[in-house]
C-alpha positions in Angstrom: -56.6 -34.3 107.2 -57.5 -32.9 103.8 -58.3 -36.3 102.3 -60.5 -37.2 105.2 -62.3 -33.9 105.1 -63.0 -34.2 101.3 -64.4 -37.7 101.8 -66.7 -36.7 104.6 -67.8 -33.6 102.7 -68.8 -35.6 99.6 -70.5 -38.3 101.7 -72.4 -35.7 103.7 -73.6 -34.1 100.5 -74.7 -37.4 99.1 -76.5 -38.4 102.3 -78.3 -35.0 102.3 -79.5 -35.5 98.8 -80.5 -39.1 99.4 -82.5 -38.1 102.5 -84.5 -35.3 100.8 -84.8 -36.6 97.3 -85.2 -40.3 97.9 -86.1 -41.4 101.4 -88.4 -38.5 102.4 -90.7 -39.1 99.3 -90.6 -42.9 100.2 -91.6 -42.1 103.7 -94.5 -39.7 103.0 -95.7 -40.8 99.5 -95.1 -44.6 99.7 -95.5 -45.1 103.4 -92.0 -46.6 103.7 -90.3 -45.0 106.8 -87.5 -47.5 107.2 -85.1 -46.2 104.5 -85.5 -42.6 105.9 -84.6 -43.8 109.4 -81.3 -45.4 108.3 -80.3 -42.7 105.8 -81.2 -40.1 108.5 -78.9 -41.8 111.0 -76.1 -41.9 108.5 -76.7 -38.2 107.5 -76.7 -37.1 111.1 -73.4 -38.8 111.8 -71.8 -37.4 108.6 -73.2 -33.9 109.4 -71.6 -34.0 112.8 -68.3 -35.4 111.4 -68.3 -32.7 108.7 -68.8 -29.8 111.2 -66.0 -31.1 113.5 -63.6 -31.7 110.5 -64.5 -28.3 109.1 -63.6 -26.5 112.3 -60.4 -28.5 112.7 -59.5 -27.8 109.0 -60.4 -24.1 109.4 -58.1 -23.8 112.4 -55.3 -25.8 110.8 -55.3 -23.6 107.7 -55.7 -20.4 109.8 -58.4 -19.2 107.4 -60.4 -16.1 107.9 -63.7 -16.0 109.8 -65.5 -15.6 106.5 -64.0 -18.8 105.0 -64.8 -20.7 108.2 -68.4 -19.6 108.2 -68.7 -20.6 104.5 -67.4 -24.1 105.4 -70.0 -24.4 108.1 -73.0 -22.9 106.3 -72.3 -25.1 103.3 -73.3 -28.1 105.4 -76.8 -26.7 105.7 -77.4 -26.2 102.0 -78.1 -28.8 99.3 -75.0 -29.2 97.1 -73.1 -26.9 99.6 -70.5 -29.5 100.5 -69.9 -30.2 96.8 -69.3 -26.5 96.3 -66.8 -26.5 99.2 -64.9 -29.4 97.7 -64.7 -27.8 94.2 -63.9 -24.2 95.3 -61.7 -24.8 98.4 -60.5 -28.4 98.8 -59.7 -29.6 95.3 -57.3 -26.7 94.6 -55.4 -27.6 97.8 -55.0 -31.2 96.5 -53.6 -29.8 93.2 -51.1 -27.5 95.0 -49.8 -30.4 97.2 -49.1 -32.6 94.2 
């Protein structure tokens, strides 16, 4: 579960940055809407997967409400999922090794 959540968290963060830093400018400044459409679909799927996995992970670890909300709010912020990976998920990988 941890490995899948980490992968989805990183991919969701990358898709978020691609959407707003790359494809949105292409759509509005270069009149190229196609990349935005496909990256938007991918980001939407990854966002939903992240939220579902975050809730499942939160429940599995029996974390506090505060930690659970941090997991969820991170998906709304640029670089938020990268922060979650570094602060909460990576230390768990180290402790399992």
